[in-house]
N, C-alpha and C positions, 0 to 999 in steps of 0.2 A: 310839171316840175319847173322849178325856178332856175333854168339853165338855158341861156339864149341859143346855144348851138344844138339843143335837143328839143326844140319846140315841135309839137305835133299838130297835125291837121285836126281841127275841132271834131271831125267825124271819127277820128281814131283814138281820141283820148280815153285812157283806161279809167275804170271807176276807182274812186278813192278807197284806199285800203284801211280796214278797221283792225286794230291790233289786239291780240290776246294778252292776258296778264304776263305770260312768259315772254312774249315778244317785247312788251314794254320794258321789262327788266333787262333784256338782252341789248336793246337799243341804247338804253341809258348807260349800261356798263361799257359799251363800245365808245360812247361819247366821252366817258370819264377816263377809260384806260388807253384807247387807241388814238383818240383825237385830242386828248389833253384838255378837255373842258374841266373846269373845277365845279364841285357841287354847288358852292356858293354862287358861282357865275351862272349856272343853269337856273337856280332858284330865282335869281335876280331877273334873268331874261323872261322866265315864265310869269313871275309876279307882275312885272311891268306890262307885259302883253295882256294879262288878265285885267289890269286896271284900264288899259286902252279899250278893251272889249266892253267893260262896264260902261264907260263913257259913251260908247256907240249905242248900247242897248238902252241906257237910261241917261240921256243928256241932262245936265243941270236944269235946263229950261222945262224939262218934262216931268220933274218930280212934283208930287202932289202937296207935300208939306212945305211950310214956310222955310224951314232949314233943310239943307241937303244932307240929312242924317242917314247913315247906313250902319248896319251891324255886321262885323266880320267875325265869324265863329271858327276858331282854329283848333285843330287836333294836335297831337303830340309829335307827329312825324313830318315827313317832307311836305305834305300838302298843307299842313299848318303853317310852315315857314313861307310857303308861296302866298298864303293868305296874309301874312304879316307884310311881305313886300308889296302885295297888291294894296293893302290899306295905306301904306306909306305914300305910294304914288298917287292914290286917290286923294290923299290929303293935299299933295302938291297941286292936284288938279281942282282944288277948292271944294271938294266934298268934305263932309264931316263924319269920318268913320269913328266908330267905337269898337273895341276888340274884346271878345271873350275868349280867353286862352287859359283854361282851368288847370292844365298840367303842363307847366313849362319844361321844355327839354333841358337836360343837363349838358347837352353838347354845346361847345363854344360857338359853333356856327349858328345854331338856332338862337342862342343868347344874344349874339350880335344883332340879329334882325329885331329882336325884342327891344334892345337898347335903342336902336335907330328909331323905332316907333315912339318910344318914351321921349326921346329927344325932340321929336316932332310934336310933342304935347298931344298925342293921341291917347284918349282915355281908355283904361282897361276896366271892364266890369269885374266885380268880385264874385258875382254869381249870375246865372241866367234865370230870369223870372220864369216860373212855370205858368203864371197867368198870362196866357198868350196875348190877351188884349193890350197888355202893357207894351209888348213888342210892336204890335200893330199900330199903336198910337205914337210910339216914340221914333220909329224908323220908317224910311221910304222903302227899303229893301234889305234883305239878308244875303250875305255872301257866305256860302257853305264851303269852308276849307277844312272840314273835319276829318273825313276818311278818304284817303287817296287810293290809287291802284296798288300801293304797297301793303294795304291793310287786309288782314284776314277777317272778313265780315262774319265768320261763324263764331268768332270769339270777341264780339264787341262788348266791352265792360263799361261800368260806370266810371266817370260821369257821362260817357258818350252815348250809351243806350238811352238815358233819360233826355239828353240833348236832342236826339233824333225824334223822340216822341214829341217834344215841344215844337221842333221845326216842321214836323208833318202837319201841325195844326195852325201855323201862322197863315194869315190871309194876305200879307204883303208878298211881293215877288221874291223868289229865291234865285240866286245865281250860283251854280255849282262849278267848282274848279276841277277840271279833268274828269272826275267821276262823281256823280251824285252820291252823297253819303248813304250807305246802306245797300247800294246796288252791287251786284256781282259783276266784276269787270268783264267777264266773258259772256254774259247773257243779258238780254233786255230785262228791265226791272220787273220784279214781282213784288218787291217791297221797297222800303226806303222812302226818301222824301221825293217830292214832285216839283222839280225846279221849273221856272219859266224860261231860264236861260242856262245853257251849258257851254262852258269854254273848254274845249279839248286842247291838250298840250302835246306838242310834237306831232301826233297823229291821233285821230279819234279811236276810241276803244270799242270793242265788239258790242258792249252794252248800249252804245249810242245808236245802234242801228234801229232801235225802237223808239228813239227820242223824237217827240213831235213839237217841241218848243223851238225857240230861237237858238241856233247852234253856231258858235264861233270856233275857228281853229287858229291856234297860235303855234306855228311851227316853221317860221321862215328861216330861222337860224341854222337849220339842219344842213350839214355838208351834203353836196350832191351825191357823193358815192354811197352814203347811207340811204338816201332816198331811193337810189337805183337798186342797191342790194336787197332792200326789203320791199321793193315795188310799191312804194307808198302812194305814188300817183297824186302827189299834192297839187292843189289847184294853183293857178297863177294868182299871186297877190298883186293887187293894183298899186301902181306907183311905188311909194316907199313904205306902204303899210306893213305892219308886223302881225296883223290879225286880218282874218277874212271871215265873212259870214257865209256859211255853207247853205 
């Protein structure tokens, strides 16, 4: 845990806690209600941390294509907005994101994030090509911000069901934000996409126990009392880092 007076001997460090869907919602509600975080504030924190994690997993110098292009695929709910913030910060970090955001939210908060991306001259695709090779040729990687832990995966409708079919077929790396789209939050994946990188937000979810790729955690902002209450046992973040590879 990130609290100097409560450091533990390495031999007694408890294992990292993986949260259920219900616990995720409860923790977020406490942050909003009791700790007075704003929803826009949380989305900004998460999106910025996701962008940092992408730069660690895929530094500019490591990208295969001449241009540092990447595709950010956003859903209609909170995870989609985190994707928008992530894209904006990646643009500042000199990547070249393109966003596919087929159903834009009518909520003012989500619209604000969209406008911010537009003002950064980040292009938005009007459709997602079903010919997967076009995506493989155009982008270095895909950022999956389609379906988050708030989504009921038993009722995934179009255009998102079709988007998942396309993402399952791409050959370029996929980075999933918080929960890989199509995965049940509470169980290791039986279906859904297969990301190379997972960025867990706040704390990892139960589905991530079966994840074998590169796994980052972005949760350093959490108040110590919440960490203790839910026995999250978060790892020590090095220096001033806001993300850590698990």
